C-alpha positions in Angstrom: 25.7 2.4 11.9 25.8 5.8 10.2 22.8 5.2 8.1 20.7 4.1 11.1 21.6 7.4 12.6 20.9 9.4 9.5 17.6 7.8 9.0 16.6 8.4 12.8 17.6 12.2 12.2 15.7 12.1 9.0 12.5 10.9 11.1 12.7 13.5 13.5 13.5 16.3 11.2 10.5 15.4 9.0 8.3 14.9 12.2 9.4 18.5 13.5 8.8 20.0 10.2 5.5 18.4 10.1 4.0 19.6 13.4 5.5 23.2 12.9 6.2 24.6 9.6 3.9 22.6 7.5 1.1 22.9 10.3 1.3 26.5 9.6 1.1 26.0 5.9 -2.1 24.2 6.3 -4.5 24.6 3.3 -8.3 24.1 4.1 -6.9 22.4 7.3 -4.9 19.8 5.4 -1.3 19.8 5.7 1.1 16.9 3.8 2.4 14.0 5.9 6.2 14.1 5.5 6.6 10.8 7.4 4.7 8.9 4.8 6.9 10.3 2.3 10.0 9.3 4.3 8.8 5.8 5.1 7.5 5.1 1.6 11.0 6.4 0.3 13.1 4.5 2.8 11.0 1.2 2.4 11.1 1.6 -1.6 14.9 2.2 -1.5 16.0 -0.1 1.0 13.6 -3.1 1.6 11.0 -4.3 3.9 13.3 -4.4 7.1 14.5 -0.9 7.0 11.0 0.3 6.0 9.5 -1.2 9.0 12.2 0.2 11.3 11.7 3.6 9.8 8.1 3.4 9.9 7.9 2.2 13.4 10.2 5.1 14.4 7.9 7.5 12.8 4.6 6.1 14.0 6.0 6.2 17.5 6.6 9.7 17.3 3.0 10.2 15.8 1.8 8.0 18.8 3.8 10.1 21.4 2.4 13.5 20.1 -1.2 12.8 18.7 -2.5 9.4 19.8 -3.9 8.4 23.2 -3.3 4.9 22.3 0.6 3.8 22.4 1.5 1.8 19.5 -1.6 2.4 16.8 0.5 4.9 14.4 3.8 2.6 15.0 1.9 -0.3 13.5 0.2 1.7 10.7 3.6 3.5 9.3 5.3 0.1 10.0 3.2 -1.7 7.7 3.5 0.9 5.5 7.1 0.6 5.3 7.0 -3.3 5.1 4.4 -2.7 1.8 6.7 -0.3 0.1 9.8 -2.2 0.9 8.2 -5.1 -1.2 8.7 -3.1 -4.3 12.4 -2.6 -3.6 13.1 -5.0 -6.7 11.3 -2.1 -8.7 13.5 0.4 -7.2 15.3 2.6 -10.1 16.7 5.8 -9.0 16.1 7.7 -12.3 12.4 6.6 -12.3 10.4 9.0 -10.0 6.8 7.7 -11.3 6.5 4.7 -9.3 7.9 6.2 -6.0 5.2 9.0 -6.3 2.3 6.5 -7.2 3.7 4.4 -4.0 3.8 7.4 -1.9 0.1 8.6 -2.9 -1.1 5.1 -2.5 0.3 4.8 1.0 -1.1 8.2 2.0 -4.4 7.2 0.6 -4.4 3.9 2.6 -3.1 5.7 5.8 -6.1 7.9 5.6 -8.8 5.3 4.7 -7.1 3.3 7.8 -7.5 6.2 10.0 -11.0 6.9 9.0 -12.0 3.3 9.6 -10.5 2.7 13.1 -11.1 6.5 14.3 -14.6 7.4 12.6 -16.3 4.4 11.3 -16.0 2.3 14.3 -17.7 5.2 16.3 -20.8 5.3 13.7 -19.5 8.2 11.8 -20.4 6.6 8.3 -19.9 9.8 6.3 -16.8 8.3 4.1 -17.7 10.9 1.0 -17.2 13.9 3.3 -13.9 12.6 4.9 -12.8 11.5 1.2 -13.3 14.9 -0.6 -12.4 17.1 2.4 -9.5 15.5 3.9 -8.2 12.3 2.2 -7.7 13.5 -1.5 -6.6 17.4 -0.5 -3.9 15.6 1.7 -2.7 13.2 -0.9 -2.5 15.9 -3.5 -0.5 18.3 -1.2 1.7 15.3 0.1 2.3 14.6 -3.5 3.6 18.1 -4.2 6.0 18.2 -1.2 7.0 14.7 -2.0 8.4 15.5 -5.3 11.1 17.5 -3.5 11.5 15.6 -0.2 11.6 12.6 -2.2 14.7 13.7 -4.1 16.4 15.0 -1.2 16.1 11.4 0.3 17.1 9.7 -2.7 20.3 12.2 -2.6 20.9 11.1 0.7 20.6 7.5 0.2 22.9 7.7 -2.6 25.5 9.5 -0.6 25.0 7.0 2.3 25.6 3.9 -0.3 28.8 5.7 -1.4 30.1 5.8 1.9 29.2 2.5 2.8 30.7 1.1 -0.4 33.6 3.2 0.3 33.9 1.6 4.1 33.4 -1.9 3.0 36.4 -1.6 0.1 38.7 -0.1 2.9 37.6 -3.1 5.2 37.0 -5.8 2.7 
């Protein structure tokens, strides 16, 4: 129960930071996607179910704030949580390379999905422009922020696991 509350609080904090502080820190109209870092990290650390739950919550926040269609971003983030959760067996807390690669890939796939659904279906076929001016800069900016944010999420996860083991030994 404590883990769920902490993870929901992380969703809220990341969302608020993303739409306020990091919106003010835009570089060339691009800001990092903190929710992708959170969803990928939780999925990677805790598995597909947890990744999907955090993905749904994060996407729902985005739907409420940005989207005219309720549920689109919730589905996209949920699938991202599932995708990253499939790599749980490859998770080693000391190795940051694979999580960073997965976060970059998640951000890239997220933006490609947004491009296809929001622009390509409306006839905007200028993928090159979108790739160079939006997708790649966002991936780079997200990766820079992800280095710090991932480590914070990792420390929080480790503390939660210690508390869960302590609680389990008391009641077990």
